[in-house]
C-alpha positions in Angstrom: 0.1 0.3 -0.2 2.8 2.2 0.7 4.7 1.4 -2.3 1.9 2.4 -4.5 1.1 5.3 -2.6 4.8 6.4 -3.3 4.0 5.4 -7.2 1.3 8.3 -7.4 3.3 11.1 -5.9 6.0 10.1 -8.0 3.8 10.4 -11.1 2.5 13.7 -9.5 5.7 15.5 -9.6 6.4 14.2 -12.8 3.5 16.0 -14.2 4.5 19.1 -12.6 7.8 19.1 -13.8 6.5 18.7 -17.5 4.5 21.5 -17.1 7.0 23.4 -16.1 9.3 22.8 -19.1 5.9 23.4 -21.1 5.5 26.9 -19.3 9.6 28.0 -20.2 9.1 26.7 -23.8 5.8 28.6 -24.4 7.8 32.2 -22.6 10.7 31.4 -25.2 8.7 30.9 -28.0 6.7 34.3 -27.3 9.5 35.8 -27.1 11.0 34.8 -30.4 7.7 36.0 -31.8 7.9 39.2 -30.4 12.0 39.5 -31.6 10.8 38.5 -35.4 11.4 40.8 -38.3 8.2 41.6 -40.1 9.5 44.2 -42.0 10.4 42.9 -45.9 13.7 43.0 -47.6 13.4 44.7 -50.8 16.5 45.8 -53.0 16.5 49.4 -54.2 18.9 51.5 -56.6 18.6 54.6 -58.7 17.0 54.1 -62.2 19.4 53.8 -65.3 19.9 57.6 -67.2 21.3 57.9 -71.0 19.6 54.3 -72.0 19.1 53.4 -75.5 15.5 52.2 -76.3 14.8 50.8 -79.7 11.5 50.2 -81.4 11.9 47.6 -83.3 11.2 44.1 -85.2 12.8 40.6 -85.0 13.8 39.5 -88.4 15.4 36.5 -90.0 16.4 37.4 -93.9 17.5 35.5 -96.9 20.9 36.6 -98.7 21.4 36.9 -102.4 23.3 38.5 -105.0 21.9 41.9 -106.3 22.5 41.2 -110.0 21.4 36.9 -110.6 20.8 35.8 -114.0 19.5 32.8 -115.8 21.6 33.1 -119.1 19.4 31.3 -121.7 19.9 30.1 -125.7 18.6 33.1 -128.1 18.1 30.2 -131.0 17.2 26.8 -131.3 19.5 24.2 -131.9 22.0 21.9 -130.6 24.8 22.9 -127.7 27.9 22.6 -129.9 30.1 23.6 -126.9 30.0 24.7 -123.2 33.1 26.9 -122.2 32.7 27.1 -118.8 31.6 24.7 -115.5 30.0 25.3 -112.3 32.3 27.8 -110.1 33.9 29.7 -112.8 34.7 33.1 -112.5 34.1 34.8 -115.6 34.4 38.6 -117.0 31.7 40.9 -118.7 31.6 39.5 -122.3 33.5 36.0 -122.1 31.8 33.2 -123.8 29.8 30.6 -121.9 28.5 28.5 -124.6 27.6 27.9 -128.4 25.0 26.7 -130.3 24.6 24.9 -134.1 27.4 27.0 -135.3 27.9 25.2 -138.5 24.1 25.4 -139.7 24.5 28.8 -138.8 27.6 29.9 -140.6 26.5 28.1 -143.7 23.1 30.0 -143.5 25.1 33.2 -143.5 27.2 32.0 -146.7 23.9 31.5 -148.5 22.9 34.8 -147.5 26.0 36.4 -149.1 25.4 34.5 -152.2 22.2 35.2 -152.6 22.9 39.0 -152.1 25.7 39.0 -154.6 23.7 37.5 -157.0 20.6 39.9 -156.4 23.1 42.6 -156.8 24.3 41.4 -160.1 20.8 41.1 -161.3 20.4 44.6 -160.2 23.2 46.1 -161.7 22.2 44.2 -165.0 18.5 45.7 -164.7 20.3 49.1 -164.5 21.9 48.5 -167.5 18.5 47.2 -169.3 16.7 50.4 -168.0 19.1 52.5 -169.3 19.5 51.2 -172.9 15.7 51.3 -172.8 14.9 54.8 -171.9 17.8 55.8 -174.8 15.6 53.8 -177.4 12.3 55.3 -176.0 14.0 58.8 -176.2 15.4 58.1 -179.9 11.9 56.7 -180.9 10.7 59.9 -179.8 12.7 61.9 -181.9 12.7 60.0 -185.2 8.6 60.1 -184.9 8.8 63.8 -184.5 10.4 63.9 -187.9 8.4 61.2 -189.3 10.8 58.5 -189.6 8.8 55.8 -187.5 5.8 55.0 -186.8 3.5 55.3 -183.6 3.5 51.8 -183.1 7.2 51.7 -183.0 7.2 54.5 -180.6 4.4 52.8 -178.2 6.6 49.8 -178.1 9.8 51.3 -177.1 8.2 53.4 -174.2 6.7 50.2 -173.2 10.0 48.7 -173.2 11.5 51.5 -170.8 8.6 51.2 -168.3 8.9 47.5 -168.3 12.7 47.9 -167.9 12.4 50.7 -165.4 9.7 47.8 -163.2 12.6 45.3 -163.3 14.9 47.6 -161.9 12.9 48.3 -159.3 12.2 44.8 -158.7 16.0 44.0 -158.5 16.4 46.6 -156.1 14.0 45.1 -153.8 15.4 42.1 -154.3 19.0 43.1 -152.9 17.2 44.7 -149.8 15.7 41.2 -149.0 18.8 39.5 -149.4 20.5 42.3 -147.3 18.1 41.8 -144.5 18.4 37.9 -145.2 21.7 38.2 -144.5 21.9 40.4 -141.5 19.2 38.1 -139.8 21.6 35.2 -140.6 24.9 37.2 -139.4 22.6 38.2 -136.2 21.6 34.5 -135.8 25.4 33.4 -135.9 26.3 36.1 -133.5 23.5 35.1 -131.0 24.5 31.1 -131.1 27.6 32.2 -129.0 26.2 33.1 -126.0 28.3 35.4 -123.5 28.3 36.5 -119.9 26.3 39.9 -119.4 28.8 41.2 -116.3 31.7 40.0 -114.5 30.1 36.8 -112.5 30.5 33.6 -111.2 28.8 30.5 -112.9 26.5 28.9 -110.0 24.5 26.0 -111.6 25.1 24.4 -115.6 21.8 23.2 -116.6 22.5 21.7 -120.0 25.1 19.6 -121.7 27.2 19.3 -125.2 24.6 17.6 -127.3 21.9 18.6 -125.6 19.0 20.5 -128.0 17.9 23.9 -126.8 15.6 26.3 -127.5 15.0 30.3 -127.4 14.7 31.1 -123.8 16.0 27.7 -122.4 18.2 28.3 -119.6 21.4 26.9 -119.6 23.6 29.1 -116.8 22.8 30.8 -113.6 25.2 33.2 -112.9 25.4 36.1 -110.1 27.8 38.8 -109.5 29.5 38.3 -106.0 30.6 41.8 -105.6 27.3 43.1 -104.2 25.1 41.3 -102.0 22.1 42.0 -100.3 19.2 40.6 -97.7 16.0 40.5 -98.4 13.5 40.4 -95.5 9.5 39.9 -95.5 7.3 41.6 -93.5 3.6 41.8 -92.5 1.7 44.3 -94.2 1.2 46.5 -90.7 4.5 47.8 -90.8 4.4 48.7 -94.6 3.9 52.5 -93.5 6.8 52.7 -91.1 9.2 51.2 -93.3 11.2 54.0 -95.2 13.8 53.6 -98.1 17.2 55.1 -96.8 15.8 56.1 -93.3 14.6 52.8 -91.4 17.5 50.4 -90.8 18.4 46.6 -90.5 20.6 46.0 -87.4 22.1 42.5 -87.7 23.1 39.9 -84.8 26.4 39.7 -86.1 28.5 42.6 -87.4 29.7 42.0 -91.5 33.1 43.8 -91.6 32.8 45.6 -88.6 29.3 46.9 -89.9 25.6 46.3 -88.0 23.3 48.4 -89.1 22.4 48.6 -92.8 19.9 51.2 -94.3 16.7 49.9 -96.1 17.5 50.3 -99.7 14.3 49.0 -101.1 10.7 48.6 -100.0 8.3 47.0 -102.4 5.7 49.1 -103.5 2.8 46.8 -103.0 1.7 44.0 -100.5 1.2 40.5 -101.7 -2.4 39.8 -101.7 -2.3 36.0 -100.5 1.0 36.2 -97.7 -0.4 40.1 -96.8 3.6 40.4 -96.6 6.1 42.8 -98.5 9.4 42.7 -99.4 12.3 45.1 -97.9 16.3 45.1 -98.9 19.2 45.9 -97.6 22.9 46.0 -99.4 25.4 43.9 -97.7 28.9 44.3 -96.9 30.9 41.8 -99.1 32.7 39.0 -97.2 34.3 36.0 -97.6 32.2 34.1 -95.0 28.7 35.5 -96.7 27.5 33.4 -99.5 24.0 33.6 -101.4 21.5 31.4 -100.0 22.6 31.8 -96.4 19.9 33.3 -93.3 21.0 36.0 -91.3 19.2 37.1 -87.9 18.4 40.8 -87.1 16.3 43.8 -86.2 14.3 46.2 -88.4 14.9 49.3 -86.2 11.8 52.0 -86.5 13.3 54.3 -83.9 15.8 54.6 -81.4 16.4 57.4 -78.7 17.4 57.8 -74.9 15.9 57.9 -71.8 15.6 56.8 -67.8 14.5 52.9 -67.6 14.2 50.6 -64.9 14.3 47.0 -64.5 10.8 46.1 -66.1 10.2 43.7 -62.9 10.4 46.9 -61.2 7.2 48.1 -63.1 3.7 46.9 -62.0 0.0 47.5 -63.0 -1.3 48.8 -59.6 -4.9 50.8 -60.0 -5.2 50.4 -63.9 -1.9 52.3 -64.4 1.8 51.6 -64.3 3.7 52.1 -61.1 7.1 52.1 -59.6 7.6 52.1 -55.5 10.3 54.3 -53.8 11.5 54.3 -50.3 11.1 57.2 -48.3 11.9 57.3 -44.7 11.8 53.7 -44.6 8.3 53.1 -46.3 7.1 51.8 -49.9 5.6 55.0 -51.5 3.8 54.6 -54.8 4.6 56.4 -57.8 2.3 56.7 -61.0 4.6 56.5 -64.1 4.0 56.8 -68.2 6.5 53.8 -69.8 7.6 53.5 -73.2 9.7 51.0 -74.9 11.5 48.1 -73.2 15.3 47.1 -74.0 17.1 44.1 -73.1 15.3 43.7 -70.1 14.7 47.6 -69.1 11.5 49.4 -69.3 11.5 53.1 -70.4 10.3 55.5 -67.7 9.1 58.7 -70.0 7.5 60.7 -66.8 8.1 61.8 -64.2 11.9 62.1 -63.8 13.4 59.4 -61.6 16.8 61.2 -60.2 19.9 59.8 -58.7 18.2 60.4 -55.4 15.5 58.1 -55.6 15.4 54.7 -54.0 13.4 52.9 -56.7 12.5 48.9 -55.6 14.0 46.9 -58.2 13.3 43.7 -56.5 10.9 42.7 -54.1 8.2 45.5 -55.2 5.2 42.5 -55.1 5.9 41.9 -51.6 5.0 45.8 -50.7 2.2 48.3 -50.8 1.5 51.8 -50.5 2.9 52.8 -47.0 4.8 49.8 -46.0 7.6 49.8 -43.6 10.5 48.1 -45.6 14.2 47.2 -44.9 16.6 47.8 -48.0 19.8 46.9 -49.7 21.3 49.0 -52.2 22.1 47.7 -55.3 23.2 49.0 -59.1 21.8 48.6 -62.5 
């Protein structure tokens, strides 16, 4: 019985000890809560001044030679000779290929023979018409002296007119023969097709022995000295592109040059794609070739101003705002924003001088009038 009573007493003492520990722990917890910092920590700094803001559109363009052409046959016939191959560099006027030369040379010789024969007939007709006119004049004098009949006179006059008509026909035949010769010589000249300008042969479409007709392409050539880049833009930007004023800014500079002026804007918008083409001339470098794609941006406008990180601007009350710290409290300032470049948002107004401690990070944790702790940072 005594032992059981001692056990009860010991149990009560343990309960009291545990209660005391709980009270001590509770007291410590209350002290921790009282000492905990409730003000949010924000990072502050001044607005960056003199930031270049750019109104631009990211694009990707295709490189091409400004002067490129498909060189075609001008007359029908068989390719007798091909003088160059793909990759060849040619000068303006260099022979590229020859079509059916033998037949055309024969045609020229035949046309020359026809002309010579026509001229001979013309000379003969000239002699005949001269004699006929003399005979007619003599008959007229004899008839006046009653030495010949009227019938003899009329026959002489008819012969003179006939000789004149034959002479005119011979002249027409000579003219026709001269024209035929000129055509034959032109065909012979056209049978040898030459480079239209200094160029590189980029592709060969036909080989010796192939039949070609007028307009059938044999070579593609391009002038390697002048390249340009071509972009397709949405029709919404048509009025904003100004030739000679709007610039293309390349992602990677070429020959130390990054900004290129627009040299061409298509006069119309494609009715199917609703896009229009713009071009800019490229500096010539060895690492650029026709067909390549280059990244860049169309720059519509550029100016300098003050800016803050885009994350420092929030929509509060239906308008953009930033927070500054004044006497340890967050103060909301309504702002008018502009362009955004490289993560910085332009603050058009009001002016945010270097004395303004703008909340750059942690702005979402505060409201107007909240007390805050600050940590200075620089943009």
